[in-house]
C-alpha positions as protocol buffer text, in pm:
chain_id: "A"
residue {
  index: 1
  type: UNK
  ca { x: 1751 y: 86 z: 2030 }
}
residue {
  index: 2
  type: UNK
  ca { x: 2101 y: -1 z: 2140 }
}
residue {
  index: 3
  type: UNK
  ca { x: 2207 y: 156 z: 1853 }
}
residue {
  index: 4
  type: UNK
  ca { x: 2067 y: 478 z: 1931 }
}
residue {
  index: 5
  type: UNK
  ca { x: 2278 y: 505 z: 2272 }
}
residue {
  index: 6
  type: UNK
  ca { x: 2597 y: 438 z: 2104 }
}
residue {
  index: 7
  type: UNK
  ca { x: 2824 y: 690 z: 2085 }
}
residue {
  index: 8
  type: UNK
  ca { x: 3004 y: 820 z: 1760 }
}
residue {
  index: 9
  type: UNK
  ca { x: 3354 y: 892 z: 1732 }
}
residue {
  index: 10
  type: UNK
  ca { x: 3576 y: 1012 z: 1439 }
}
residue {
  index: 11
  type: UNK
  ca { x: 3912 y: 963 z: 1494 }
}
residue {
  index: 12
  type: UNK
  ca { x: 3967 y: 1034 z: 1892 }
}
residue {
  index: 13
  type: UNK
  ca { x: 3676 y: 1324 z: 1851 }
}
residue {
  index: 14
  type: UNK
  ca { x: 3318 y: 1261 z: 1988 }
}
residue {
  index: 15
  type: UNK
  ca { x: 3062 y: 1331 z: 1720 }
}
residue {
  index: 16
  type: UNK
  ca { x: 2764 y: 1226 z: 1855 }
}
residue {
  index: 17
  type: UNK
  ca { x: 2704 y: 1107 z: 2241 }
}
residue {
  index: 18
  type: UNK
  ca { x: 2409 y: 882 z: 2140 }
}
residue {
  index: 19
  type: UNK
  ca { x: 2070 y: 904 z: 2341 }
}
residue {
  index: 20
  type: UNK
  ca { x: 1988 y: 852 z: 2694 }
}
residue {
  index: 21
  type: UNK
  ca { x: 1737 y: 580 z: 2704 }
}
residue {
  index: 22
  type: UNK
  ca { x: 1671 y: 635 z: 3060 }
}
residue {
  index: 23
  type: UNK
  ca { x: 1613 y: 1008 z: 3042 }
}
residue {
  index: 24
  type: UNK
  ca { x: 1225 y: 1100 z: 3139 }
}
residue {
  index: 25
  type: UNK
  ca { x: 1137 y: 1282 z: 2829 }
}
residue {
  index: 26
  type: UNK
  ca { x: 1285 y: 1189 z: 2499 }
}
residue {
  index: 27
  type: UNK
  ca { x: 1316 y: 972 z: 2248 }
}
residue {
  index: 28
  type: UNK
  ca { x: 1386 y: 654 z: 2423 }
}
residue {
  index: 29
  type: UNK
  ca { x: 1087 y: 696 z: 2626 }
}
residue {
  index: 30
  type: UNK
  ca { x: 853 y: 727 z: 2314 }
}
residue {
  index: 31
  type: UNK
  ca { x: 1045 y: 423 z: 2202 }
}
residue {
  index: 32
  type: UNK
  ca { x: 962 y: 206 z: 2504 }
}
residue {
  index: 33
  type: UNK
  ca { x: 580 y: 312 z: 2488 }
}
residue {
  index: 34
  type: UNK
  ca { x: 576 y: 182 z: 2123 }
}
residue {
  index: 35
  type: UNK
  ca { x: 752 y: -118 z: 2267 }
}
residue {
  index: 36
  type: UNK
  ca { x: 511 y: -178 z: 2526 }
}
residue {
  index: 37
  type: UNK
  ca { x: 202 y: -103 z: 2321 }
}
residue {
  index: 38
  type: UNK
  ca { x: 315 y: -365 z: 2073 }
}
residue {
  index: 39
  type: UNK
  ca { x: 344 y: -626 z: 2330 }
}
residue {
  index: 40
  type: UNK
  ca { x: 3 y: -555 z: 2509 }
}
residue {
  index: 41
  type: UNK
  ca { x: -154 y: -550 z: 2137 }
}
residue {
  index: 42
  type: UNK
  ca { x: 34 y: -897 z: 2088 }
}
residue {
  index: 43
  type: UNK
  ca { x: -116 y: -1057 z: 2357 }
}
residue {
  index: 44
  type: UNK
  ca { x: -443 y: -910 z: 2410 }
}
residue {
  index: 45
  type: UNK
  ca { x: -498 y: -990 z: 2022 }
}
residue {
  index: 46
  type: UNK
  ca { x: -443 y: -1351 z: 2121 }
}
residue {
  index: 47
  type: UNK
  ca { x: -774 y: -1296 z: 2370 }
}
residue {
  index: 48
  type: UNK
  ca { x: -993 y: -1089 z: 2138 }
}
residue {
  index: 49
  type: UNK
  ca { x: -940 y: -1006 z: 1758 }
}
residue {
  index: 50
  type: UNK
  ca { x: -1027 y: -673 z: 1803 }
}
residue {
  index: 51
  type: UNK
  ca { x: -763 y: -566 z: 2015 }
}
residue {
  index: 52
  type: UNK
  ca { x: -568 y: -493 z: 1717 }
}
residue {
  index: 53
  type: UNK
  ca { x: -756 y: -138 z: 1723 }
}
residue {
  index: 54
  type: UNK
  ca { x: -552 y: -56 z: 2008 }
}
residue {
  index: 55
  type: UNK
  ca { x: -302 y: 36 z: 1770 }
}
residue {
  index: 56
  type: UNK
  ca { x: -518 y: 329 z: 1688 }
}
residue {
  index: 57
  type: UNK
  ca { x: -368 y: 456 z: 2034 }
}
residue {
  index: 58
  type: UNK
  ca { x: -6 y: 524 z: 1869 }
}
residue {
  index: 59
  type: UNK
  ca { x: -111 y: 791 z: 1636 }
}
residue {
  index: 60
  type: UNK
  ca { x: -345 y: 938 z: 1838 }
}
residue {
  index: 61
  type: UNK
  ca { x: -39 y: 947 z: 2098 }
}
residue {
  index: 62
  type: UNK
  ca { x: 158 y: 1130 z: 1802 }
}
residue {
  index: 63
  type: UNK
  ca { x: -110 y: 1370 z: 1707 }
}
residue {
  index: 64
  type: UNK
  ca { x: -153 y: 1476 z: 2121 }
}
residue {
  index: 65
  type: UNK
  ca { x: 208 y: 1534 z: 2139 }
}
residue {
  index: 66
  type: UNK
  ca { x: 265 y: 1720 z: 1779 }
}
residue {
  index: 67
  type: UNK
  ca { x: -39 y: 1960 z: 1933 }
}
residue {
  index: 68
  type: UNK
  ca { x: 101 y: 2020 z: 2271 }
}
residue {
  index: 69
  type: UNK
  ca { x: 474 y: 2041 z: 2185 }
}
residue {
  index: 70
  type: UNK
  ca { x: 454 y: 2245 z: 1868 }
}
residue {
  index: 71
  type: UNK
  ca { x: 78 y: 2352 z: 1713 }
}
residue {
  index: 72
  type: UNK
  ca { x: -57 y: 2487 z: 2021 }
}
residue {
  index: 73
  type: UNK
  ca { x: 217 y: 2702 z: 2144 }
}
residue {
  index: 74
  type: UNK
  ca { x: 225 y: 2838 z: 1795 }
}
residue {
  index: 75
  type: UNK
  ca { x: -114 y: 2910 z: 1760 }
}
residue {
  index: 76
  type: UNK
  ca { x: -201 y: 3055 z: 2128 }
}
residue {
  index: 77
  type: UNK
  ca { x: 139 y: 3223 z: 2189 }
}
residue {
  index: 78
  type: UNK
  ca { x: 94 y: 3609 z: 2275 }
}
residue {
  index: 79
  type: UNK
  ca { x: 198 y: 3866 z: 2031 }
}
residue {
  index: 80
  type: UNK
  ca { x: 564 y: 4010 z: 2086 }
}
residue {
  index: 81
  type: UNK
  ca { x: 551 y: 4347 z: 2244 }
}
residue {
  index: 82
  type: UNK
  ca { x: 754 y: 4576 z: 2094 }
}
residue {
  index: 83
  type: UNK
  ca { x: 1025 y: 4808 z: 2285 }
}
residue {
  index: 84
  type: UNK
  ca { x: 1035 y: 5121 z: 2107 }
}
residue {
  index: 85
  type: UNK
  ca { x: 1318 y: 5353 z: 2194 }
}
residue {
  index: 86
  type: UNK
  ca { x: 1209 y: 5662 z: 2405 }
}
residue {
  index: 87
  type: UNK
  ca { x: 1351 y: 5927 z: 2144 }
}
residue {
  index: 88
  type: UNK
  ca { x: 1168 y: 5739 z: 1902 }
}
residue {
  index: 89
  type: UNK
  ca { x: 849 y: 5729 z: 2098 }
}
residue {
  index: 90
  type: UNK
  ca { x: 843 y: 6109 z: 2140 }
}
residue {
  index: 91
  type: UNK
  ca { x: 920 y: 6149 z: 1767 }
}
residue {
  index: 92
  type: UNK
  ca { x: 618 y: 5959 z: 1703 }
}
residue {
  index: 93
  type: UNK
  ca { x: 399 y: 6135 z: 1965 }
}
residue {
  index: 94
  type: UNK
  ca { x: 517 y: 6462 z: 1773 }
}
residue {
  index: 95
  type: UNK
  ca { x: 415 y: 6346 z: 1434 }
}
residue {
  index: 96
  type: UNK
  ca { x: 79 y: 6237 z: 1567 }
}
residue {
  index: 97
  type: UNK
  ca { x: 41 y: 6591 z: 1715 }
}
residue {
  index: 98
  type: UNK
  ca { x: 111 y: 6736 z: 1400 }
}
residue {
  index: 99
  type: UNK
  ca { x: -102 y: 6520 z: 1190 }
}
residue {
  index: 100
  type: UNK
  ca { x: -401 y: 6604 z: 1441 }
}
residue {
  index: 101
  type: UNK
  ca { x: -306 y: 6986 z: 1395 }
}
residue {
  index: 102
  type: UNK
  ca { x: -329 y: 6958 z: 1048 }
}
residue {
  index: 103
  type: UNK
  ca { x: -668 y: 6787 z: 1035 }
}
């Protein structure tokens, strides 16, 4: 985690500022969650063998974040509204009237 927070310089130019590990929502927060889950699993597995199944929380959390941040907004996003120029709208209405008159 310390290597993620170090800035990268190329000469005197800053190339990458690094991650802020104390940011509430970011990669540092997810890494801290993984380390905390690892510590909990290691301590609790000394008490009960089947505590290793707590590791299944990690892919579950990853799938939850994938759904909430990427898939759900993609699938359930409202269709974009097209804004049509008023001149083009009148032209389309005239074509529609002509088409109805021909029928």
